[in-house]
C-alpha positions in Angstrom: 0.0 0.0 0.0 2.9 2.4 0.8 4.5 1.6 -2.5 1.2 2.5 -4.2 1.1 5.8 -2.4 4.6 6.8 -3.4 4.0 6.0 -7.0 0.8 7.9 -6.9 2.7 11.0 -5.7 5.2 10.5 -8.5 2.5 10.2 -11.1 0.7 13.4 -9.8 4.1 15.2 -9.9 4.7 14.3 -13.5 1.2 15.4 -14.5 1.5 18.7 -12.8 5.1 19.3 -13.7 5.5 22.3 -16.0 2.3 23.9 -15.0 2.7 27.7 -14.7 1.0 29.8 -12.2 2.2 33.1 -13.8 1.1 34.6 -17.1 3.9 36.2 -19.0 3.6 39.9 -19.9 3.9 40.5 -23.7 5.7 43.3 -25.5 3.9 46.5 -26.3 2.6 46.6 -29.8 2.8 49.3 -32.5 5.5 51.3 -30.9 7.5 52.1 -34.0 6.0 54.6 -36.5 5.3 53.6 -40.1 8.2 55.7 -41.4 11.0 57.9 -40.1 10.4 61.6 -39.9 10.5 63.5 -43.2 11.4 60.3 -45.1 9.6 58.1 -47.6 11.3 54.7 -47.7 11.7 53.2 -51.2 11.4 49.6 -49.9 12.2 47.6 -46.8 16.0 47.4 -47.5 18.2 49.3 -45.2 21.9 50.1 -45.0 21.8 48.6 -41.5 21.5 45.2 -43.2 24.8 45.5 -45.0 27.7 43.5 -43.7 30.5 45.7 -42.3 33.0 45.0 -45.1 30.4 46.0 -47.7 29.6 49.3 -45.9 33.1 50.5 -45.1 35.3 49.9 -48.1 38.5 51.7 -46.9 41.1 49.0 -46.1 42.8 51.1 -43.5 39.5 51.5 -41.5 38.7 47.8 -42.0 42.1 46.9 -40.5 41.7 49.2 -37.6 38.2 47.8 -36.9 39.6 44.2 -37.1 42.3 45.1 -34.6 39.8 46.7 -32.3 37.5 43.7 -32.3 40.3 41.5 -31.2 42.1 43.8 -28.7 39.6 46.3 -27.4 39.2 45.7 -23.7 35.4 46.5 -23.6 35.0 43.9 -26.3 37.0 41.3 -24.4 35.0 42.0 -21.2 31.8 41.5 -23.3 33.0 38.1 -24.5 33.9 37.0 -21.0 30.4 38.0 -19.9 29.0 35.7 -22.5 31.2 32.9 -21.2 29.9 33.4 -17.7 26.3 33.6 -18.8 26.7 30.4 -20.8 28.0 28.6 -17.7 24.9 29.8 -15.7 22.6 28.7 -18.5 24.1 25.2 -18.7 23.7 25.0 -14.9 20.0 26.0 -15.1 19.3 23.1 -17.6 20.2 20.7 -14.8 17.3 21.9 -12.7 15.0 19.1 -13.8 17.5 16.4 -12.8 17.5 15.0 -9.3 20.4 15.6 -6.9 22.6 12.6 -6.3 24.7 12.3 -3.2 27.1 9.4 -2.3 27.8 8.9 1.4 30.2 6.5 3.0 30.3 6.7 6.8 31.7 4.7 9.7 31.1 5.5 13.4 31.9 4.0 16.8 30.5 5.1 20.1 30.7 3.8 23.7 27.7 4.4 25.9 27.9 4.6 29.7 27.7 1.2 31.4 25.0 2.6 33.7 22.9 3.9 30.8 20.0 2.1 29.3 21.9 1.8 26.0 24.9 0.4 27.8 23.0 -2.1 29.8 21.1 -3.3 26.7 24.3 -3.5 24.7 26.0 -5.6 27.3 22.9 -7.9 27.6 22.4 -8.6 23.9 25.9 -8.3 22.3 28.3 -8.5 25.2 30.1 -5.5 23.8 30.7 -2.1 25.2 30.9 -0.3 21.8 28.3 0.5 19.1 29.6 0.5 15.6 27.8 1.5 12.4 29.0 1.2 8.8 27.0 2.8 5.9 27.5 3.3 2.2 24.5 4.7 0.4 23.4 6.7 -2.7 20.8 9.4 -2.0 18.4 11.0 -4.5 16.7 14.4 -3.9 14.2 15.6 -6.5 11.8 18.6 -6.4 8.9 18.3 -8.8 8.4 21.3 -11.0 4.7 21.5 -10.3 4.3 25.2 -10.7 6.9 25.8 -13.4 9.5 27.4 -11.0 12.4 25.4 -12.5 11.2 26.1 -16.0 11.0 29.8 -15.2 14.6 29.7 -13.8 15.8 28.0 -17.0 13.9 30.6 -19.2 15.4 33.4 -17.2 19.0 32.0 -17.5 18.5 31.6 -21.3 17.3 35.2 -21.7 20.2 36.4 -19.6 22.6 34.5 -21.8 21.1 35.9 -24.9 21.2 39.4 -23.3 25.0 39.1 -23.0 25.2 38.3 -26.7 23.2 41.4 -27.5 25.4 43.4 -25.2 28.4 42.1 -27.2 26.7 43.2 -30.4 26.0 46.7 -28.9 29.6 47.1 -27.9 30.7 46.0 -31.4 28.4 48.5 -33.2 29.6 51.3 -31.0 33.2 50.3 -31.4 32.9 50.1 -35.2 31.4 53.6 -35.3 33.9 55.1 -32.9 36.9 53.7 -34.8 35.6 54.8 -38.2 34.7 58.3 -36.9 38.1 58.6 -35.1 39.8 57.8 -38.4 37.8 60.3 -40.3 38.6 63.0 -37.7 42.3 62.1 -38.2 42.0 62.6 -41.9 40.2 66.0 -41.3 43.1 67.1 -39.0 45.6 66.1 -41.7 43.7 68.1 -44.3 43.5 71.1 -42.0 47.2 71.0 -41.2 47.9 70.9 -44.9 45.6 74.0 -45.5 47.3 75.9 -42.6 50.8 75.2 -44.0 49.7 76.3 -47.5 48.1 79.5 -46.1 51.2 80.2 -44.1 53.3 80.1 -47.2 50.8 82.5 -48.9 51.1 84.9 -46.0 54.9 84.8 -46.2 54.8 85.8 -49.8 52.4 88.6 -49.1 54.5 89.8 -46.1 57.6 90.0 -48.4 55.8 92.1 -50.9 54.6 94.5 -48.2 58.1 94.8 -46.8 59.4 95.8 -50.2 56.6 98.3 -50.5 57.5 99.7 -47.1 61.1 100.0 -48.1 59.9 102.0 -51.2 57.8 104.2 -49.0 54.5 103.0 -50.5 52.9 101.7 -47.3 53.3 102.4 -43.6 54.5 100.1 -40.8 50.8 99.4 -40.0 50.6 97.3 -43.1 53.6 95.3 -42.0 52.1 94.8 -38.5 48.7 93.6 -39.9 50.4 91.3 -42.4 52.6 89.8 -39.6 49.5 89.3 -37.4 47.8 87.5 -40.2 50.9 85.3 -40.7 51.1 84.5 -37.0 47.4 83.6 -36.9 48.1 81.0 -39.6 51.3 79.9 -37.9 49.5 79.4 -34.6 47.1 76.9 -36.2 50.0 74.5 -37.1 51.1 73.4 -33.6 47.5 73.3 -32.4 46.6 71.0 -35.3 49.7 68.9 -34.7 48.7 68.5 -31.1 45.2 67.4 -32.1 46.6 64.9 -34.5 48.7 63.3 -31.8 45.8 63.3 -29.4 43.5 61.7 -32.0 46.1 59.1 -32.8 46.4 58.3 -29.1 42.7 58.0 -28.6 42.4 55.7 -31.7 45.3 53.6 -30.4 43.6 53.1 -27.1 40.3 52.3 -28.8 41.9 49.5 -30.9 43.6 48.1 -27.7 47.2 49.2 -28.4 49.7 51.6 -26.8 49.6 55.1 -28.1 51.3 55.2 -31.5 51.2 56.7 -34.9 48.3 55.6 -37.1 49.3 54.6 -40.6 46.9 56.1 -43.1 47.0 56.2 -46.9 43.7 58.0 -47.5 43.0 61.7 -47.9 39.8 63.4 -46.8 39.1 64.8 -50.2 39.3 61.3 -51.7 36.7 59.8 -49.3 33.3 59.2 -51.1 30.0 60.0 -49.4 27.4 57.3 -50.2 24.4 58.8 -51.9 21.8 56.1 -51.6 21.2 55.6 -47.9 17.8 54.0 -47.5 16.8 53.6 -43.9 13.9 51.1 -44.5 11.0 50.9 -42.1 11.2 51.7 -38.4 9.7 48.4 -37.5 12.8 46.6 -38.7 14.7 48.2 -35.8 12.9 45.9 -33.3 14.8 42.9 -34.8 18.1 44.6 -35.7 19.1 46.9 -32.9 21.0 45.1 -30.2 19.8 47.5 -27.4 16.2 46.9 -28.4 16.7 43.1 -28.5 18.4 43.4 -25.1 15.4 45.3 -23.7 13.1 42.6 -25.1 15.1 39.9 -23.5 15.1 41.9 -20.2 11.3 41.5 -20.3 11.8 37.7 -20.6 14.1 37.7 -17.6 11.5 39.8 -15.7 8.7 37.4 -16.6 10.8 34.5 -15.4 11.5 36.2 -12.1 7.8 36.8 -11.6 7.1 33.1 -12.3 9.7 32.0 -9.8 8.4 34.4 -7.1 4.8 33.3 -7.6 5.6 29.6 -7.7 7.5 30.1 -4.4 4.1 30.9 -2.7 2.7 27.4 -3.6 3.5 24.0 -2.0 6.7 22.1 -3.1 6.7 18.4 -3.7 9.9 16.8 -2.6 10.8 13.2 -3.5 13.7 11.5 -1.7 15.2 8.1 -2.1 18.2 6.4 -0.5 19.7 2.9 -0.9 22.9 1.2 0.0 24.5 -1.2 2.5 24.5 -0.9 6.3 26.0 -3.1 9.0 27.0 -2.7 12.7 30.1 -4.9 12.0 32.8 -4.0 9.5 33.1 -7.7 8.5 29.5 -7.8 7.3 29.4 -4.4 5.7 29.2 -5.6 2.1 27.5 -8.9 2.8 24.8 -9.4 0.2 21.9 -9.2 0.3 21.6 -9.1 4.1 23.2 -5.6 4.4 21.1 -4.0 1.7 18.6 -1.3 2.6 16.3 1.2 0.8 14.1 4.1 1.6 11.7 6.2 -0.5 9.7 9.1 0.7 7.7 12.0 -0.6 6.5 15.2 1.1 4.8 18.5 0.5 6.0 21.7 2.1 3.9 24.9 2.2 5.6 28.1 3.3 3.6 29.8 6.2 5.6 32.3 8.1 7.6 33.3 5.1 4.6 34.3 3.0 4.9 38.0 3.9 8.5 38.0 2.5 7.5 35.8 -0.5 4.6 38.1 -1.3 6.9 41.1 -1.1 9.3 39.4 -3.5 6.5 38.8 -5.9 5.4 42.4 -5.7 8.9 43.6 -6.3 9.4 41.2 -9.3 6.1 42.5 -10.8 7.2 46.1 -10.4 10.6 45.3 -12.0 8.7 43.7 -14.9 6.6 46.8 -15.4 9.9 48.9 -15.4 11.3 46.7 -18.1 8.3 47.4 -20.3 8.8 51.1 -19.8 12.5 50.7 -20.6 11.6 48.7 -23.8 9.4 51.6 -24.9 12.1 54.0 -24.2 14.7 52.0 -26.2 12.4 52.0 -29.2 11.8 55.7 -29.0 15.5 56.5 -28.5 16.4 54.3 -31.5 13.8 55.9 -33.8 15.1 59.3 -32.6 18.7 58.5 -33.3 17.9 57.3 -36.8 15.9 60.5 -37.5 18.7 62.6 -36.2 21.3 60.9 -38.4 19.0 61.1 -41.5 18.6 64.8 -40.9 22.3 65.3 -40.5 23.0 63.4 -43.8 20.5 65.4 -45.7 21.3 68.9 -44.3 25.1 68.4 -44.3 24.8 67.6 -48.0 23.3 71.0 -48.6 25.8 72.7 -46.3 28.7 71.1 -48.1 27.5 72.2 -51.5 27.2 75.8 -50.3 30.6 75.7 -48.5 32.3 74.3 -51.5 31.0 77.1 -53.7 32.1 79.6 -51.2 35.6 78.1 -50.9 35.9 78.1 -54.7 34.8 81.7 -54.9 37.2 82.8 -52.1 40.1 80.9 -53.8 39.5 82.9 -57.0 39.1 86.1 -54.9 42.4 85.4 -53.1 44.2 84.9 -56.4 42.7 88.1 -57.9 43.5 90.1 -54.8 47.2 89.0 -55.0 47.4 89.9 -58.7 45.8 93.2 -58.2 48.0 93.9 -55.2 51.1 93.2 -57.1 50.0 95.5 -59.9 49.1 98.3 -57.4 45.3 98.1 -58.0 44.4 96.7 -54.6 45.7 97.5 -51.1 47.1 95.2 -48.5 43.9 95.0 -46.5 42.0 93.5 -49.3 44.7 90.8 -49.7 44.8 90.0 -46.0 41.1 89.8 -45.8 40.8 87.5 -48.8 43.5 85.2 -47.5 41.9 85.1 -44.0 38.5 84.3 -45.5 40.0 81.6 -47.7 41.7 79.9 -44.7 38.4 79.8 -42.7 36.3 78.6 -45.6 38.7 75.7 -46.4 38.9 74.7 -42.8 35.1 74.8 -42.6 34.8 72.7 -45.8 37.0 69.9 -44.2 34.9 70.0 -41.1 31.6 69.6 -43.0 33.1 66.8 -45.0 34.1 65.0 -41.9 30.7 65.6 -40.3 29.1 64.0 -43.4 31.3 60.9 -43.1 30.5 60.6 -39.4 26.8 61.1 -40.0 26.8 58.2 -42.5 28.6 56.0 -40.0 26.2 57.2 -37.3 23.2 56.3 -39.5 24.7 52.8 -40.1 25.1 52.3 -36.3 21.7 53.7 -35.4 20.0 51.3 -37.9 21.6 48.4 -36.1 24.5 47.8 -38.5 28.1 46.9 -37.6 27.7 43.6 -35.7 27.1 41.3 -38.6 
């Protein structure tokens, strides 16, 4: 009859196993708009779907990114986090299996001769010692009646997948930072070249003004203003050289190496701005952006924690079994089958005095789950906002560059004309100095806008979820 009761308990446990007492909370629907602001997508294709090698064609940038993916310390930490999460996930998969414990024990005790045990021992065995030798294998199994173990496993899986999404997020940010750092370096190279060229132009102008001063055609004020213009251009050179070194150091640290010179074969004016940058539909961000996927998985983790907290309020069914050999004499310890013994038991435990704490845990887990829903909404809105920002930058910087390029070309011609007129005596030194100063600023501004265009394109690629595939 006892055997029947034990097997009945086991059967009920198997039937109930996997039942869930908690209903998972789903993701909010219709968060993403139909299209990004001020855009009409041609189709569902997006530059964010492009593999990294297809989007960034410059070999130098590709080599820097490859180095960063191997040596960057944030990337290495992200990979170690994945390894740790994988260990925890593998551990969670063992939750359905029973615990097995092997025990081997030997004991000897001498009761008092005047005690009941001592008198009984002397009467029946003629010995003054009690010996006990046991070797047994014990089994402990908690039936997953309310889905607690299943929730723990689901939470561990979601946490593991979260670390992978975190790795992708680190990679997309790293790719963007390396590319933008390299483009900034090219901008500084171009600006340094412009400053040196302008300095030579100022030197030529200053020599002519000195000759005119010697001939009595101009006053010392002309020389002073020309020298001030020359020093203004000269001051830019060490400042730009400093910025070049600082940018090289920052890029070196980013790729995981000691500060060093960055080899570069490209020129800023040779870099091509992609023209066809389709962003696709915002709904695709939900499956492409690592931060959104991470927020989605965070909800899965929160659902699992609520399931565990709620299941803890209900009774637990514990099945234990033990079997082995036992003897009070070492010589008969492994005598078969006389020394064999076995035990099977099942019990149900219901928390009583802990219910206040368990209910508090459930309430906190529910609140945390509601917070993850809010964070998911926030991540979607932030992602759509980032894409809209980058699309606006790409579009408006294109117009700005076109205007700045026309202005620079006009000022280049004006500077040449001013120099020719000055040499022929048809223009004064102020017109020459003004033209050269305007040309310097326009050419520096043109390189800045070109770099902003390149950075905006990379920013759009990152904000669309590109860079990790």
